[in-house]
C-alpha positions, -999 to +999 in steps of 0.1 A: -554+752+014-559+715+007-588+722-015-569+747-036-540+723-041-565+696-053-581+721-077-546+732-090-536+696-095-568+689-114-563+719-136-527+708-145-539+672-153-567+687-175-542+708-193-519+679-199-547+658-213-558+687-235-523+691-249-521+654-256-554+655-274-544+685-294-512+669-304-530+638-315-554+656-339-551+640-373-532+610-360-547+576-354-533+543-344-544+513-365-536+477-368-532+469-405-551+440-419-537+434-454-544+412-485-521+408-515-531+394-549-511+387-580-526+404-610-510+379-634-508+405-662-496+389-694-483+421-710-445+419-710-430+429-676-464+442-664-472+415-639-478+430-604-490+424-569-521+444-558-522+452-521-552+463-501-560+473-465-592+459-448-610+486-427-623+460-403-657+458-420-645+441-452-640+472-473-607+472-491-586+502-500-555+500-522-522+507-505-501+537-517-482+527-549-503+495-555-501+475-577-464+468-574-446+456-605-429+422-602-405+428-631-419+399-650-448+386-671-479+366-661-491+334-676-520+332-700-548+307-701-574+295-725-605+314-717-598+333-685-591+307-659-602+276-677-567+263-687-547+239-666-518+264-667-537+284-641-544+256-617-522+261-587-520+276-552-493+295-532-484+317-561-479+345-535-465+338-501-453+358-471-428+347-445-439+343-409-422+375-397-442+395-422-411+411-437-409+394-472-434+386-500-426+364-529-446+360-562-442+340-593-439+353-629-452+323-649-445+334-684-411+350-678-399+322-656-388+341-625-397+348-589-402+383-576-391+392-541-403+422-520-396+437-486-428+445-467-426+479-451-442+488-418-473+503-436-477+472-458-463+487-489-438+468-510-402+475-520-385+454-546-355+434-533-322+441-550-317+417-579-354+408-582-369+391-601-347+361-597-345+338-627-361+304-622-341+274-635-373+259-650-404+270-670-436+284-656-431+286-619-466+284-602-462+276-565-438+284-537-431+263-506-410+279-478-389+264-451-378+293-429-344+294-413-338+259-424-302+261-434-271+272-415-268+309-408-305+315-407-309+309-445-343+297-456-351+271-483-376+278-510-391+252-532-403+265-566-428+244-585-422+245-623-455+235-639-443+237-675-479+243-685-477+278-701-494+274-735-471+302-749-438+285-742-424+250-746-393+229-742-393+226-704-397+198-679-421+198-649-401+197-618-394+209-582-363+229-575-349+243-542-333+277-537-315+294-508-332+326-496-313+351-475-330+371-447-332+399-472-351+379-497-323+372-523-326+338-541-299+314-553-306+280-569-293+250-551-275+228-576-285+192-578-319+196-561-342+194-591-367+166-591-380+161-627-415+148-633-430+133-665-442+157-692-478+168-687-478+162-649-491+197-645-476+202-610-497+226-589-485+230-552-459+224-526-470+223-489-442+224-463-438+212-428-406+226-414-407+208-381-407+175-398-386+185-428-414+173-451-429+186-483-462+175-498-466+181-535-496+178-558-489+161-592-523+173-606-523+156-640-498+129-635-508+093-642-522+087-617-529+121-600-509+120-568-500+137-535-464+129-527-444+133-495-407+141-497-380+145-471-360+177-476-324+176-465-303+205-454-285+204-487-318+209-505-320+174-519-354+157-518-362+121-512-396+106-519-411+089-488-446+080-499-475+089-522-512+085-524-531+084-557-565+100-561-591+078-544-616+084-572-592+076-600-595+112-613-577+143-603-563+159-572-561+197-571-556+219-541-543+209-506-541+224-472-525+212-440-544+211-407-529+239-385-521+216-356-523+180-367-507+157-392-536+159-416-539+171-452-571+179-470-571+174-508-597+184-533-610+158-559-626+181-585-637+154-608-661+138-583-667+169-562-652+154-531-624+157-506-597+133-495-584+133-459-549+122-456-529+115-424-491+112-422-466+102-396-434+120-386-415+102-414-439+113-440-458+081-446-492+091-460-525+072-454-559+078-468-582+083-438-615+094-454-633+108-484-661+134-480-687+146-505-691+183-514-722+200-527-702+224-548-692+218-584-655+213-592-640+217-557-604+229-561-588+251-534-588+251-496-579+271-465-587+266-428-590+290-399-561+292-374-580+272-348-585+243-371-622+242-366-634+252-400-623+245-436-633+265-467-633+252-503-633+272-535-656+255-560-647+267-595-675+252-614-704+271-599-689+301-582-694+288-547-676+283-514-683+254-491-678+255-453-668+223-435-668+218-397-635+200-390-638+199-352-635+161-358-605+166-381-606+133-401-644+135-406-653+169-421-689+178-422-702+203-448-723+230-431-728+256-458-728+259-496-724+296-503-729+313-537-707+343-544-724+374-558-725+379-595-714+353-622-684+341-603-658+314-609-642+307-576-604+301-575-580+305-545-595+312-511-577+325-480-588+332-444-576+366-431-554+368-400-582+380-378-604+351-387-632+375-395-631+373-433-625+349-462-611+362-494-622+344-526-607+349-560-629+352-590-609+356-623-605+394-622-624+401-589-618+396-552-648+388-529-646+396-492-668+373-472-678+377-435-671+347-413-695+341-384-678+339-350-705+315-339-704+287-365-679+297-393-706+303-419-703+330-446-721+361-458-712+387-483-718+424-476-686+442-487-683+455-523-665+431-548-631+445-557-622+448-594-586+437-597-562+454-621-559+423-642-564+428-680-591+410-699-581+375-710-560+369-679-568+356-645-555+369-612-536+342-592-528+337-555-538+353-523-516+361-493-527+378-461-509+397-433-517+415-401-492+442-390-490+457-356-505+491-348-485+521-362-492+558-362-511+568-393-522+602-405 
């Protein structure tokens, strides 16, 4: 009798497992590894955000409905990526919750806002795009839940470098951003800069209430630290001019320490800046780089490796930053084809580095052993028209969801 009960129980269990498997046919559970790129289409109101899913091996597949129109127009350059109007970073950003994506419309002077759905697709926020109060917005710096009521603060960098419009003033302006992604300008927060400053980026440190901006072509080229108050007004704390007397373009903050890495494209080097809790900047070191025209940076989440996009020769450099104020270049990697490297971004898993190349996106493998790079995945042709350069990269990892 005992044997028959065991047999009967085993049969029931087998049947349950079989039913579960039958019910699961055609359904899988996948964690989504996503990358978003702004196409920067200069045709009127044709600018968009292209979205892709990484299959875990570096192969990218467009999401349903991609690219997603921003409702605005991209900014042109002089020879596909060779004009200062295109020199910037953080053109596309995502909030830490992974629920909102923001992108600039450089020529139509607006900021597009999207809700990120559970499958990574984008839905335009009501009222988007939101008109910028200045010309040629190029970079977005976010302070999440910074204001009363859980309202965030967004800094918009107005470069005023679009060759096809004139009459503006380079400046930084703050906006309120609701949890739903709606933007409202904060009166009296604009910080005007001299004409021709060619502003390029705004890094934020919410914990310290600080913002670090790159005045790319100011005289001199400078990284400036500003304190950002709850009313959105910004007060300059300190600034550091370019150590080589040339230009500063591209900055990234160390993920755990008060350190900023800044590119010096004119001398193919890197400046290492430290700062205290008040925002006082200090030049800690300068480091040489093998690449030509080093411009853009990103680090891995652990803060052990830093990657630079070198625009002049289509390369990416790898730096060991385990000693964070003394980076050591460990690899000088050439992208496939006749590339011109722009923005670079490490994906959330730490397994891949995305590198922009005018109208292409390269997916590079990152070694788990030493952070070095290789390229095995196909290069993605971005839906950016000839004569324009794609701008900005944002990455996101979404939790596992049932997919057919």
